[in-house]
N, C-alpha and C positions, 0 to 999 in steps of 0.2 A: 754876403759871405763868399770867400774865394773858394776855387775848385779844390784846393788842398784841404781847406777846412771841411768842404763837403765830404770829401773822400774819407778824411780822418774821422768825421763824424759817422759815416756809414760803416766802418770796419768792426768797432765793437758790437754793433748790432747783428753782424753776420755770424759770429762765432756760436751763440747759443743754437742757431738753426743748423749749423754744420755738424756739431758735436753734442746733441742732447743727450746721448748715452753716458757721456763722460760725467757730466753734472749729476745724472740719476746714479751712476755707480759710486761717486764721492758721496751723495747723500746717504746712499744705503750703508756705505762703509761708515760713515760718521755715526749712524743710528746704531749699527752693530757694536761700534766701540763704546758708545755711551752705555749701551745695555750691558756690555761685558764689564765696564768699569763700575757701574752701579752694583753690579752683583758682586764683584771682587772687594770693593772698598765700601762696604755697606756699614762698617763700624770705624770708629776713629782710630783704633789701634791697628787697623789693617794698613794705614797710610805708612807705617814704618817699613813696609816692603815695597814701597813705591819705586825706589832706586833700583831694586832687583828687577821689577817688571820693565822699567824704562831701558835697562841695559839689555834685557833678553829680547825686547821688542826691537831696539835698534839693530841688534845682531841679525835678527831675521829679515829686517828691511834691507840690509846691506847684502845679505845672501840672495834675496829675490831680485834685487838690482843687478848683481853681478851675473846671475842667471839670464836675465832679460838681455843684458848686453851681448853675452855670448850668442844667444839665439838670433838676435838682430844682426849680429856681425856675420854669422853663417848664412843667413838670407841674402845678405848684401854681396857676399862672395859668389853665391849661386847665380844671383842676378847679373853680375859682372861677366861670369863665365859664359851665361847664355847670350849675352850682347856681343861677346867676342865670336861665338859661333855663328850668329846671324851675320856679322861682318864678313867671315870667311865664306858663307855660302852665297852671299851677294857677289862676291868676287868670282867664285866658281860658275855662277850663272852667267855672268858676263862673258867668261871664256867660252862657254857652250854656245851662247848665242852668236858669238863672232865665228865659231867653227860651222855652225849651221848656215850662216850667210854664205861663208866660202863654198859649202857643199851645194847650195842652190845655184850659185854662179857656175859652178862646173857642170851641173845636170843640164842647165839651159845651154851650155856650149855644146854638149854631146848629144842633144835632141836631134840636131841637123844629121849627124852621122847615122843614127838609128833608122831614120827615115830612108836613108839610101840603101840600107839592108833589106828593108821590106820586099822591095823588088826581087832581090836575089832570093828571098825565102819562097816567094810565090813560084818562081821559076823552079827551085829545088823540088816543090811539092809537085808541080806538074811533070817534072822530070820523073820523080819516083813513081807516079801513077801510070805514066806511059811505059815505064820499064816493067811494072807489074802487069799491064795488059799485054805487052809484047810477050813476056814470059809465059803467060797463061793462055796464049791462043791456041796451042795444040790441045790443051784441056778443054777450052771452050768449044773447039769443033767436035770433040768427042762426047759431050754431054748428053746430047739427044740419043745417041746410039747406045750409050750406057744406060740410060733411062729405060729405052726400049728392052734391052736385054734383061735389066733387073726385073721389069714387069713380067716377062716371060717366065724368069725363075720364080717369081712369087705365085704365078699362076700354077706353076707345076709343083708347088710345095717344096722347092729346094730353098728352104728358109735360110740355111747358114750361108749358102753362096750369095743368095739375094741380099742378105744383111751385110756381108763383106763389100759388095758393090755399093750398097746404100751408104755405109760408112765412108767409102772412098769419095762419093759425090758430095757428102756433106762437108768432108775435110777441104775439098776444092772450094766449095761455096764460102767457108768460114776463111780460108787463106785469102781468097780474092777480096773479100770485104774488109779483112785486116789490112792488106796491102794497099788498098785504095784509101784507107783512112791516113796513109803516110807513115805509119809507125816504122816501116822498114827502112827508111831514109836515114843514112848516117848523119849525125848532128842536128836532126830535126825532132821536134817535140810531137809531131803528128797534128793533123787538123781534122775537125769534124767533116764527115762525108755528108754531101747534100742529100736531102730527101729524095730529089729526083734520081740521082745516080744509085742510091741504095734501092729504090723501087725498080730500077731497070735491072739490077743484077737479081733481084729476088724473082722478078718475073721470068728471066732467063732460066732460073733454077727451080721454077714452079712445079715441074714435074717431080722434084725430089719430095716435096711435101705430100704429094699424092702417094708417092711410092711408101712413105711412111705409115700413112693411113691404111694403104692396101696390105703392107706387111703386118701391121698391128691386127687388122681384121682377120687375117689367115692365122696369125699367132694365137689369138684368143679363141678362135674356133677350134684349134688344136688343143688348147688348155681345157676348154669346156668339154671336149669329147675325150678327156684323158683316161677315164675309166674304161670306155670301150677300146681305146687304143692300146692301153696296158695289157689287155687280154689278147690282142691280135699282133700289133707291131709297135712297140713304144719308142721306136727311133724318132718319129715326128715330135713326140713329147719331149724327148731328151733334147733335141735341136731347139725346141721353143724356150726350154730351160736355159740353155747356153746363151741364146740370144739375150733373154732377160738378164742374165749375169753380165753380159758385155755391156749392155745399155746402163745397168746399175754402176759399173765401174767407170764408164765415160761420165755419167752424171757426177760421180764422186770426184773424179779427177779435174772436171772443168769447175766445180765449186771450190775445190782447193787451190787451183791456179788463180782463180778470181780473188780468193781471200789472202793469198800470199805474195802477190806480185806488185803490191803498192799501186801507184797511179797509173802505170804502164800496163795493166792487165787487160787481156781481151774481154769484152762483154760477152755474156752467155748467149749463145745461138737461140734463135726463135724456137720455142718448143721444148727448151731445156729448163729444168730437169724433167725427164719423162717419168721417172717414178714407176718404171714397168713392173718392178717386183711387188710393190703395192698393188698394182693392177691385177697382177697374176693371182693374188688371193682373193681380190674382189670377184674376179671371174670364176674362181673356184667356188665361191659361196653362192654366185648366181646360178651356176650348175647345179648346186645341191637344191636350190629352192625352185628350180624348173619343175621338179617332179611333183610340187604342190599346186602348181598355177593351173593345172587342168582339173583339179578337184572342184566340183560344184555341190551345192546344196542338195539338188535332186539325186545326185549319184550315190549319196551316202546316207539317205534316209533308212530308219529301221534297222534291220539287219546288216544293211550295207556298210554302215558306219564302223561296226566290228570288224568285218572283212577289210575295210579300208586301213583300219589301224594295224591289222595284222600283216597286210601287204606292206605298209610302212615299215613295220619291224624287220621283215625278211629283207626288203630292199635296202634299208639303211645298214644292216649287219652284213650283206653281201658287199655293198660298196666299201664299208670299212675294212673287210678282209681284203679286197682288192688293193686298197690304199696301202695297207700295212705290208702286204707280201709283194707288191709289184712297183706301185708309184713312189713309195717312199724310197726305193733304191735308184730312182731316177732323177733325184733332186739332191742339192748339197744338204748335209746334215743339219745345217743351221735352220733350214726351212721348217723342221718339225711338222712335216706334212700331215701325219696322222693326228697330232694335237690340233692343228689348224682345221682338218676336215671334221673332227669332233666339235669343235666350237661352231663351225658353220652349220653342221646338222642340228645342234642344240638351238641355235637362234632361229633357224627356219622352222624348226619344229615348234618353238615358242610363239612365232608369228602365226603359224597354221592353226595351231590349237586355241589361240586367242580367238581366231576367226570362227573356228567350230563352236567354241563356247558361246558366241553370240548368236547362234542359230536357235530356233524354236525346237529345242529337243524335248523328247518324252523321257519318262523315267528310266526306261531300259537303255535308250542311248546315253543318257548322263552317267548311268553306272558304267557303261562300257568305257567311256572317256576317263572317268575317275579310276576305274581299274586299271586301265592302261598307263595312265600318267603315274599313279601312286604305287603300282606294284610291278607291272610288267616293264616299265622303261628303266628302273633302277635295279632290276633283278639280273641275275648272272646271264640271262639269255640276251641282255642288251648292254646298257651301259656299265653294269656291274660285272661284266666279263672280266676274267683275270688279266687277259692280254691288254685290254683296254684301260684297266686300272693302273697298269704299269705307265701308260701314257699320261693319264691325267685322272686325278681324283674327282668323284662325282660332286664333291663340295665346291670345287673350282667352277664347275658349269653353272651352279646356282639352280634354283628350282625351275621346273619346266613350266609350272603355272604359278602365278604370284598368289599369295595367301588370300588376298581380296578376291581374285577370281575363283580360287578354290572354294571359299565360302559362299560365293554366288551359286556356283554349281551345286553345292550341297543343299543350299536353300531351295534352288530350283527343283532338285531331286525330292526333298521333303515335301514341298508344295504340290508337285505332280502325284506323289504316293498318297497325300493327304486328300486330294481331290477324289482319287479312286476309293479311298477308304470312306470318305463321307458318302458317296454315292452307294457303296456297298451297304453301308449302315442304314442309309435311307430305305433301301430295297429290304432290308431286314425288318424294319419297322412296319412295312407294308405287308411283309408275311405275317408278322405278328399280329396285325389288325385283321388279316384273314383267318387266323387261327381262332381269334376271339369271336368271330362271327359264325364259326362251324356250329352246327346243331348237334354237338356232341361233346363229351367230356375231353378235358386235355389229355395229351398223351403222358404216359409214365415211363419212367427210366427202369433200369435194371433192378433198382431197389424198391420199385412201387411208388415212387414219389412223383407228383404231378410236375410237368415242364412243358415249354414250348420250344420251337425251333430256334429262337432268338440267341440263347447262350451257346449253341453249337456253331451257328453262323458267325457270331463274333469271334469265338475261340479259334475257328479255322482262318479267319481273316488276320487275326493277331499273330498266329504262328506263320502265316504267309509272309506278312511284313517283315517279321524278325529274320526268317530263314532267308528271305531274299538279300538282305544286307550282307550275310555271311556266304553268299554264293561264290563259289570259286575263289574263296580267300583262305590262305593258309594261316597258321596261328601267328606268324611274325607279322604279316601285314595287317591282321586284325588288331595286333597290340600297337603297331607303329601309326596306323592311318585310320583304319575303319572304325575305331571306337568312337571317334566323334560322330561319323555319319550313323553308326548304329545307335547312339545315345539320342541323336536328334530324331531318329525315326521312332524310337520307343517312346520318346516324350511326346512326339506327335500323336502316336497312337493312344497315348494315355488321355491327351487333351480331347481327341475325337471320341474316345470312350465317355469322357465327362459330358461332351455334347449329346452323345446318344442318350445317356441317362437323363440329362435334362429334358430332351425331346420326349423320352419315354414317360417321364413324370408329368410333362404338360399333356402328353397324349393320354395318360392314365386319368389325370384330373378332368380333362374335357369329357372323357366318356363317363367318368363318375358323376359329374353334373349332369350329363345326359340322362343317366340312369335314374336320377332324382326327379328329373321333369318326366321321364317315363313312368315312374311310379305315381305321380300326381295325376297324370292323364288316366292311368288305370284305375286310381281311386275314384276319379270323377265318374268314369264309365261304370265302376262297380256300384257306386252310390245310386246312379240313374237306374241300373238293373234292379237293385234292392227295392227302390221306390216302385218300380212297375211290378215287382213281385209282391210286395205288401197291398197292392191295390186289388189283387186277385184274391180268391177264397184260399185259405191255407189249408182247407180239407183236402184239396187235390194232391197234396204232397204227403207221401207216407213218412218222411223224416225232414229234420230241420236242415235246410241247405247250409253249406259252409260259409263262414264269414271271412273273406280275404282282407277285410279292411285293417284288422289288426296286424296281419302279415305285412301289409303294405306300409303301415306305420313304422313297424319295427325296421323294415328294409330302409325307409327314408331316414330315420334316426341314425341307423348305422352308417349310411352313406354320408349323412352330415358329419357324423364323428370322424369318418375317414378323411373328409375334405379338411376339417380342422387339424387333424394330425399331419397333413400335407402342409398346411399352412404354418404350423409350428415348426416342421422340418426346415422350411425355408427361412423362417425368422431366427432360428436358433443360432446361426453364425453372427448375426448383428446384435442379438441380445448379450452375447458374450462380451461385446465391446462397450457395454453401458455400465454406468454406476461404478467405475473403478477409479483409482487415483490417476491414472494416466489419461482417463477420459476427462477428469475433472481438470488436470493441469493443461491439456491441450486446448480445451474449449472449443473443439470442433464439432460441427453439428452434421458431419458427413454421414456418420452411423445412423443417426435419426432419419435423416432424408433418404438413405437408402431402405431403412426399414419401412418407411412410408411409401416408397416406390413399390415394394413387395405387396403392401396392402392395397395400394391402388390397382395394382395388376389383378389381384384376386377379386376386388370388388368389380371390376370390369367383367370378370367371368361369372360371378354371382348374378350380374344383372341379366344373364341368358338363361337363368333358371325361373321356372314358373312360379308365381306366388302361390301359397304363402311361405314357400321354402326359401325364396330369395330374402324375405324379411327375416327369417330365422338365421339364415346364413350370415347376414350383415350383423345381427345382434351378436351371434356367437363370435364373429371375427373381433369385434369391440371387446367383448368380454375377455376372449383369449389374449388380446394384446395387453390389456390392463393387468390381468392376473400374472402374465409372464413378466411384465415389467416390475410388479411389486415383488414377485418371487426373486428376481435378481437383486432387489433392494434388500430382501431378507437374508440374503447369503452373506451380507456384511463384508463385501469387497472393499467398501470405503468406510472408514470410521473417522469422524471429523476430529481434528486435533485442536482446533480454535474456532472463534467465532467467525473469522473470515471464510474459513473453509464451509461452516454450516450455511453462510450466506450464499456462497457460490453454488453449493449442492442444491439448495432449495431454488436458487434462480434457474439453474440447469433443468431441474425437474419440471418447474413451472413452463419453462420454454418448450420442453418436449411435450407436455400436456397440450400446450397451444398448438404446436404442430400437428398432433394427432387430432385435436378438436377441429382445426382448419380442414384437415383432410377429409374427415367423415361428414362435416358440414358441406364441403364442395361436392362430394359425391352423393349428396341428397339421400342420406340414409334414412330409411323410413322409421317411424316411432317404435320405440321398444314396448314389448308387451309387459316387461318387468318394470315395477316401481322404482328400481334402483338403477341409476345412470352410472354405469362403470366409469365413464371419463371424468366423473366429479371427484373420484378418489384420489387421483395424482395431486390437484392442487391442495386437497386437505392434508395429505402427507407432506407436502413442500411446506405448508404453513406450520405444521408440527415441528419440522426440522428447523424452520427460520426463526422460532420464537426465542427470544433473547434472554427472557428471565425464567430459569429453571423452576422457580417457585410457582409459576403459573401453569406448569405441566399438569397439575391435577384436574384444573378446570378444562384444559384442552383435552385430556383424555376423556372426561365426562362427555364433552360434546362429540368426541370420536365415537364413543360406545353408543351414544343416542342415535347417531347416523347409521352406524354399522355394528349392530348387537351382536354379530357372529364373531367380532374380533376376540382374540383369546390373550391371555396373560403372556404367552409365548411371542406373539406378534408385538405387543407392546414393549416387551422386554427387548426385543430386537432394535426397535425403533429408538428406545433409550440408549441402546449401545451405539447405534449410527450417530446419534448426537454427540457423544463423547464427552459431555460435560455434567451428567447427572451423578449427584452424590448417592451414597447408600441410603441415607435417610429419605431423600426425595423419592428414590426408587421404590423403597419399602411402603411409603405413603401411597404412591400410585398404584401399586400392585394390590395393596390392601383394599383400595378403593374399587378396584376392577373386580375383586373377588366378592365384594358386598353388593355391587350393583351388576347383576346379571339378568337383564330384562329378556323376556320371551321374544322370539322372533314374531313381528307382525305379519298379518295376512298379506300375501302378495309379495312378500319380501323374498328376493333371491340371494341366498348367502354367497358372498364373494370371497370372504377370508377363509371360509371352509375348504376352498379350492387351491388355497396358498399354504404349502406345507412348509413349516419352519425346519431348517436343517438341524439335525440333532447335534448338540455341542459334544465336542471330544472331551472324554473324562480324563482329568489330570492324573498322571502316574504317581502312585504312592506306594510305599511299602506297606505291606499288611501288618497291622498292629491290632493289639487287643481292643483299642477304642474303635478302630475302624471295624473290627468285627462286630 
């Protein structure tokens, strides 16, 4: 096959690969057309309108073709215009390239001429420098003499003249450096001065820098002693202010010249800008703070701190009067010297009082600081003075002590007073103990009632604490400031009073238990004496001797009852949190654990009582705990609303019973003399509430009556109410059974429900009617 045949055979195969989208579009168009035709010509009679459809489609096709032709024509015109622009740009680039070539040739020709001018430029620069050196020779020869003369003027405090000479010397130095740079030569752009030449000039004028330092030292010494000079001779202070203003003007002029002269501006001289006006106010503040630097911790302890604060008040107010009446007239108005001095005093006092607050201060010292800061400082005797209020409001200065530091001082004060109060109350308890040990009756008051010295001591202490807070405080300060401190102190006093009562209660309980042991010892001795007495002949005695055993038994029973009363008093706050809806919802055993903590502490105290009263107290403790627990249940604080609440309540009661059982077993409680174990009651009541079938309550109540025959229908009725699911019929059946079965109390049985009183139900309100009557 020839090449032509091969090529001709290859071309038809390349078209589908180049335009596959065209075939796909045509296929989609044919499919759409067939779908449209099948929908339009679905019946034979529709073929009559075939000519109309053909004519309409041909018109649409011709319209589309004409639009396509116009679009393609516009694209072709745009492409032609773009090609024409590209041809023009190419021609312009050729012209620019030819012009650049010519410029390069001319530049290379002029390079040799520029090299010849370099030597002339160097000669011109050297000529300008030599001219500057020759013109400045007279000045250079007189520099040392002027420096010496200026030093004498500074030493004699002729500050204005010394500053004028110093300005002249600095001007010479700047001019010489500027001329040596070559900026003064006509037609030259200036060259950089070598570091060696610049160092030579500065070494020659080195005395000028020392003069600046010496003048500044004298100047700030004058400003620092401005208060003293104002009262004697303010002329040096005025001269210092004038020099400060001159320097400020020079700084401003040089900065403006440098910023507005373009590339030919002079560089700033060394040490510029000096900012002496800013330094003036810094020296003023340093002078204010100098009076606080000599204050030490040892010099201001005790009463010395109040004296120091008073001296600060008088000193500051005297200085402010001098500033307002004398120094303020020696400075320009824009200095606002009184305002600046006020700010300086305030900042220095803030720093100084912050240092004082960090010392280990006693209560009296803390009160002196707080009184001075919160009352005296802002009063009309200091910063609240009408003349000073014109210059600056106290709000602009801010607080003298931060709120955090103020709270720390108040807390320190309250802690110090609390320590003293605690020691005083401890001594009061010791006095109370001494009163108890006296071999006589207690004292009586004016109404004939018994009392000891404890209430009088505590009342005097309380009045002392409250009155000390209000010492030297007028009504305004008390309302604005001291209420917080007063409230903290009163709160502290109440807390310490509570601690005293707790210690007094423990003190009372310890001695009450000791009295029980004393009675047991006395009873043993009395029984021994009675045995010895019975062994002898009774005919020797004319009458029957008294029997103190009964009196000792009564005293022991009374003391044990008082001990139980004390236990009940401590358990009462925790019992109030049991068996309520919030207690059930939270599911927290913290209240029970706290209650167990009180019981454990009492059991530890009971272990120090001689038997058999130790066993009796332990038994009474268990009995009291169970009775009070059931008493809370009988108050119906929690009435179950569904089976889930009954299950939760029974579970919590069983858990509390387990905590109490573990506590008593862990404390090795001795066996009870009674046949009834009070701890077994709580699980029984929990099972009664947990019972799911109310119809079984009759059987459950029968078992409850068999174990505890002293239970009454009121107790059972409350238990049925707590369950919350007992119908009227079941309730009636249970109560009827309870009335019919009232077994007698067995021998040795100690009633437990008899000690649990059921609260009287409130009577519903009703209008009186004949039926009610």
